[in-house]
N, C-alpha and C positions, 0 to 999 in steps of 0.2 A: 592445104588441109583437105582431107577427104572423110566422108562418112562411111563407116563400115556397116553394111546391112546384112552381115552374115546370119544374124538371128531374126530376120524380118518375119519369118513364119510365126515364131513365138510371140513377137511383139504384136503382130496383127491378131493372133489368137487371144491375147490378153485384152486388146482393144475391143474385139468382138464381144467378149464377156462383159466388159465395162458398158458397152452400148446396150446390150440386152438387159442389163441390170438397172440402167438409168430409168428413173420413173417409179422405181419400187413396185413393179408389177411382176417382174420375173426375178427369181433368185437363182444362184448357181452354187450348188453344194456338192462336194465330192464328185465333180465331173459331170453333173447332171443339171440341166435347166429345169426349173419347176415354177409353178405359179406361186406368187406371194399372197399374203393377206392384202387384198386390194382396198384402198380407201378412195374416197371421191377425188376426182381429178378435174381441173378446169379444162375447158375445151382446148386451150393451147397446149396444156400438158399432155392431153390425150393424143393430139396430132404429133407432138414431139415423140411420144412413145412409139407410135406406128412408124414414123420415119426412122427412129433409132433402131428398132428391132428389125426392120427390113434391111437397113444398112448392116446391122450385126450379122445377119445371115449371109449377106454378100461377102463381107470381110472374112467370115469364118470359112466360107467356101474357098476364097483365095488363099487363106492360110493353109488349108488342106492341100491345095494344088502345090504350093511352095514346099510344104513339108515332105510331100511325096515326089518332088522333083519333076513337076509338070510346069514348063515355062509357058505361061499364058500371056505374058506382057510383051509389048513391042517397043521399038524405039520411036520416040516422039521427035518429029522434025523441029528444028530451031530451038533445041533445048540446051544449047552449049553455054550455060551460064550457071552461076551459083556454085554449090559445093560439088566436088568430084565424089565418085562413089566407088567403093570396093566391097569385096566379100572375102577378106583374108582367111577366115576360118571356115568357110563354106565353099569347098572346091567346086561343087556343082553350080552354085550360083555365080561364083567368080567366072567360071567357064562360060556360062550363059550370058553374063554381061559382056564378056569379051566377044563372043560369037555374034552378038547383036550390035557390037561396037557402041556400047553405052558407057560413057565416061562420066556423066553428070547425073545427079539425082533427077534433075528436071527433064532428062531424056527418057525416063521410065514412064511408059504409058501402060497402066494396069487395065485399061479397057473397061467394058461394061460388064454387068452381071451376065448378060447374054453371051458375051464372048467367053467369059469364065465357065459358063455352063457347057458351051461347046467343047472347051478343053477338058472338062470333067467327063463329058460323055465319050469323047474320042480317046482320052488317055488315062485319066485317073481311075475310072470305074473298072478298067481292065487291068490296072496295075495293083490295086488293093482288093482284098476279098470283100466285095460288095455284091450281094445277091441282085440279080437283074431287076426284080420287082422293087427292091429298095432304091436302086439307081433311078428307075422310072418314077418312083414316088417323089424322090428329091427333085427331079426335073419338073414334075407336075406341080409340086408345091411352090417352087420358085415362079413358075409361069402364072399361077393364081395370084401370088403376091405382086408380081409385076403389073398385072392387069387391074388389081383392086386397090392396092395400097401404095406401092413404092413411088411411082412418079407423081401420083396425085398428092401425096403428103410431102414431097420433096420440093416442089416448085410453086405451090400456091396453097392458101388456106381455104378448105371447103368445110363449112360447119357440119355437114352430114357425116364427116369423117371424124368428128370430135368426141365420139363416145368410145369407151373401151368395151369391146365385146369379148368377155372372158372365154366364151366358147371358141371363138376364132383363135385366140391365143393358145388354148389348150389343144385344139384339133389341128392347127396348121403350123404355128410358129414353134411351139415346144417340140413336136416330133421332128420338125426340120432341123432345128438347132441341135437336138440330141443325136440325130443321125449323122450330122456333120461332125459333131464332137467325137463320135465313135470312129469316124474315118480319120479324124485328125490324130487320135492317139494310137492308131494302128502302127 
């Protein structure tokens, strides 16, 4: 039995939206991410939000790469186990899997957000109509998130990270998610 990942870009797009919306701080309406009516959150819920929205941005970036046929993943060594993988209705992805000699889901290494950003900078931003200043802004926003939220909230609980700063959401995360959403739908 094999898993068909032909629609992996769409599935990851949907998952990115789900993650951004978890915590009821961000909503997604008519293709746009917006701030919700925010209620008080516990410190754990706030840290969950920061982790989820940061991961949402990474997954949305990777969905954009896949949708626009930029192969950012590599073959993971020693992954010859579990279910086999195909992409029967996505010729580009099927060809990519074959060229990387990926036969199993476990062999797919999607890399880090840093490697995905390098692929976006090298291939995606030249492939889709993105103004250079918008591409630069996307990269800068990700690097801010990586330094201030992403790893800090993913691997350990720091009480100083447990407040929801609406300004940060509105000035950093929403513009980033909406720029990525615009690229995704191109």
